[in-house]
C-alpha positions in Angstrom: 1.1 57.9 76.3 1.7 60.0 73.3 4.2 60.2 70.5 7.3 61.7 71.9 7.1 60.9 75.6 10.1 63.1 76.2 11.4 64.1 79.6 13.2 67.2 78.4 11.7 70.6 78.9 12.8 73.0 76.2 12.1 76.7 75.8 10.1 77.8 72.8 11.1 81.4 72.0 8.2 83.5 70.8 6.0 80.4 70.6 2.4 81.0 69.5 -0.2 78.9 71.3 -2.9 77.7 68.9 -5.0 75.9 71.4 -4.8 74.6 75.0 -6.7 72.1 77.2 -6.3 70.5 80.6 -5.5 66.8 80.8 -4.5 64.7 83.7 -3.6 67.9 85.6 -1.3 68.8 82.7 -1.7 71.7 80.4 -1.8 70.6 76.8 -1.2 73.1 74.0 -0.2 73.1 70.3 2.3 75.8 69.4 3.8 77.1 66.2 7.5 76.4 65.5 9.1 79.9 65.2 11.8 78.4 63.0 9.3 76.6 60.7 5.9 78.3 60.3 4.2 75.1 59.1 5.5 73.2 62.1 3.4 72.4 65.1 4.5 71.1 68.5 2.2 69.4 71.0 3.3 70.2 74.5 2.2 68.8 77.9 3.1 71.0 80.8 5.7 72.6 78.6 7.3 69.3 77.6 7.5 68.4 73.9 5.3 65.4 73.0 4.9 65.5 69.2 5.8 67.5 66.2 4.1 67.6 62.8 4.5 69.8 59.7 0.9 70.6 58.6 1.9 70.8 54.9 4.5 68.0 54.8 3.8 64.8 56.8 7.2 63.4 55.6 9.1 65.9 57.7 10.2 64.3 60.9 11.6 66.8 63.4 12.6 64.6 66.4 15.7 62.4 65.8 14.2 59.3 67.5 11.1 59.5 65.2 13.5 59.6 62.2 15.2 56.5 63.6 11.9 54.7 64.0 10.9 55.7 60.4 14.3 54.5 59.2 13.6 51.0 60.4 10.2 51.0 58.7 11.8 52.3 55.5 14.4 49.6 55.4 12.3 46.7 56.7 9.9 46.4 53.7 10.1 47.3 50.0 9.4 51.0 49.3 5.8 52.0 49.0 4.4 48.7 50.1 1.4 49.2 52.5 1.9 48.0 56.0 -0.7 47.2 58.6 0.3 49.1 61.7 -0.7 49.4 65.4 0.5 52.6 67.1 0.5 52.6 70.9 0.5 56.3 71.8 -1.0 58.7 69.4 0.0 62.3 70.2 -0.2 64.5 67.1 -0.1 61.4 64.8 3.3 62.1 63.5 4.2 58.5 62.4 0.7 57.6 61.2 0.7 60.7 59.0 4.2 59.8 57.7 3.3 56.2 57.0 0.2 57.2 55.1 2.2 59.6 53.0 5.1 57.2 52.3 3.1 53.9 52.0 -0.4 54.9 50.8 -3.1 52.4 51.7 -1.5 51.2 55.0 -4.3 50.3 57.4 -3.4 51.9 60.7 -4.9 51.8 64.2 -3.8 54.3 66.8 -4.4 53.8 70.6 -4.2 57.0 72.7 -5.1 56.8 76.4 -5.8 60.5 76.8 -9.1 61.7 75.3 -8.0 65.3 75.7 -5.1 64.7 73.4 -7.3 63.1 70.8 -9.8 66.0 71.0 -7.1 68.7 70.7 -5.3 67.1 67.8 -8.6 66.4 66.0 -9.8 69.9 66.5 -6.6 71.9 65.7 -4.4 69.9 63.4 -5.2 68.6 59.9 -7.5 65.5 59.8 -6.0 62.1 60.1 -5.6 60.2 56.8 -8.7 58.1 56.1 -6.9 54.8 56.6 -5.9 55.9 60.2 -8.4 55.0 62.9 -7.8 56.7 66.3 -9.2 55.1 69.5 -9.1 56.1 73.1 -7.9 53.1 75.1 -5.1 51.3 76.9 -2.1 50.0 75.0 -1.9 46.6 76.7 -5.6 46.0 76.3 -5.4 46.8 72.6 -2.4 44.4 72.1 -4.0 41.6 74.1 -7.3 41.9 72.2 -5.6 42.1 68.7 -6.0 39.0 66.5 -2.9 36.9 66.1 -0.8 37.9 63.2 -2.8 41.1 62.6 0.1 43.6 62.1 3.3 44.2 60.1 4.3 46.9 62.6 3.7 47.7 66.2 5.1 51.0 67.2 5.1 51.9 70.9 5.6 55.4 72.4 3.7 54.9 75.6 4.5 57.3 78.4 2.8 58.6 81.5 4.4 61.5 83.4 7.6 60.9 81.3 7.8 57.3 82.5 7.0 54.1 80.6 4.1 52.4 82.4 5.0 49.1 84.0 2.3 47.1 82.3 3.8 47.8 78.8 7.4 47.1 79.9 7.3 43.4 80.7 8.1 40.1 79.0 4.4 39.3 79.1 3.6 42.4 77.2 6.3 41.8 74.7 5.0 38.3 74.1 1.5 39.7 73.4 3.1 42.1 70.9 4.9 39.1 69.2 1.6 37.2 68.9 -0.1 40.2 67.3 2.7 40.6 64.7 2.8 38.7 61.4 5.8 36.3 60.9 7.9 39.1 59.2 6.6 41.8 61.5 8.7 44.4 63.4 8.2 45.9 66.9 9.5 49.4 67.5 9.8 51.0 71.0 10.7 54.6 72.0 12.6 54.5 75.3 13.4 57.7 77.3 16.4 57.2 79.6 19.5 58.8 81.2 22.9 57.5 82.1 23.7 54.7 82.9 20.8 53.6 80.8 19.6 51.0 83.3 16.0 51.2 82.0 17.1 50.7 78.4 19.3 47.7 79.3 16.3 46.1 81.1 14.1 46.7 78.1 16.6 45.2 75.7 16.8 42.1 78.0 13.0 42.0 78.1 12.7 42.1 74.3 15.5 39.5 73.9 13.5 37.1 76.1 10.8 37.0 73.5 12.2 38.2 70.1 14.9 36.4 68.0 16.3 39.6 66.6 16.8 42.9 68.6 18.8 46.1 68.0 19.2 49.4 69.6 19.5 52.8 67.7 20.4 56.0 69.4 22.5 59.2 69.4 26.1 58.1 69.8 26.5 60.4 72.8 23.7 58.5 74.6 25.4 55.2 73.9 28.6 56.7 75.5 26.6 57.8 78.6 27.1 61.5 77.9 23.5 62.7 77.6 19.9 61.8 78.3 17.0 61.5 75.8 15.4 58.9 73.5 16.6 55.6 72.2 14.8 53.3 69.8 14.6 49.5 70.1 13.6 47.3 67.2 12.6 43.7 67.5 11.5 40.8 65.2 10.5 37.2 65.8 12.4 36.0 62.8 16.2 35.7 63.2 18.2 38.1 61.1 15.1 40.0 60.2 16.2 43.5 61.0 18.1 45.5 58.3 21.0 46.2 60.5 23.7 47.0 58.0 21.6 49.5 56.1 20.3 50.9 59.4 23.9 51.5 60.5 24.5 53.7 57.4 21.2 55.5 57.8 21.7 56.2 61.4 25.3 57.5 60.8 23.9 59.9 58.1 21.2 61.4 60.3 21.6 65.1 61.2 22.1 63.8 64.7 24.4 60.9 64.0 23.4 57.6 65.6 24.9 54.3 66.4 23.4 50.8 66.3 24.0 48.0 68.8 23.3 44.5 67.6 24.7 41.1 68.1 28.0 41.1 70.1 27.8 44.9 70.9 24.3 44.5 72.2 25.4 41.4 74.2 28.0 43.6 75.9 25.5 46.4 76.5 23.0 44.2 78.2 25.4 41.8 80.0 24.1 40.7 83.4 20.7 42.5 83.0 17.6 40.5 83.7 14.3 40.9 81.8 11.4 42.6 83.5 8.3 40.5 84.1 4.8 41.5 85.4 5.8 39.9 88.8 9.2 41.7 89.2 7.7 45.0 88.1 4.8 44.7 90.6 7.4 44.2 93.3 9.4 47.3 92.3 
């Protein structure tokens, strides 16, 4: 649904509500970060959804957002504009970051919840001019996209802390692959808990469509010691992903991460079947 579909409820000591609305029976609010006065967190029913710094769009608070940004940083020459489709809008964390780091990048954001769009538009800095925000469904947007329209598709689609089935299938992944340019990259935020069964299925699903896939996450998650967010990256071209440099970047993050690719990803996903529209409808 929105950037940062996180399932973890965290207390916000002395948080200051800036605004609040009701949406899908959830209370939405934007609060000030007590540790960073320029930071703003979008909450839904008390659960963190997005974080932005109103003075510095390059500041990325959530570790999984930094991991997605790292893939983008390493996948194309610095500063080169990239055409991006964001599935899930939230507070527009990554669209703002991409506009700041790669000026002139045409970006389209699809957010299903009009109340989120209204709140963010009203109470956070305006979106950069090259960012177009639309209310709509992620799968509809991908299906309707022209072939080869985007360098990046970034998916952070959650509903009640769960990835909707219609964006979790081989058929959806194939539609994303069609919308990407030959050198394009697909990034997915996955929220999971041990034993990471959902993540394994999503890796198998992407591997049924894309020639190159990797997984980036907190090392503790990969060891099955915590729950949270993992990032999947996929490309249609073999050996497209900047895996070696991504390993170094992930290791140097404030929350050190690991990368699974090739043989290590084979072992992680062994025996797992991809999800299809048909199997998901049966579940």
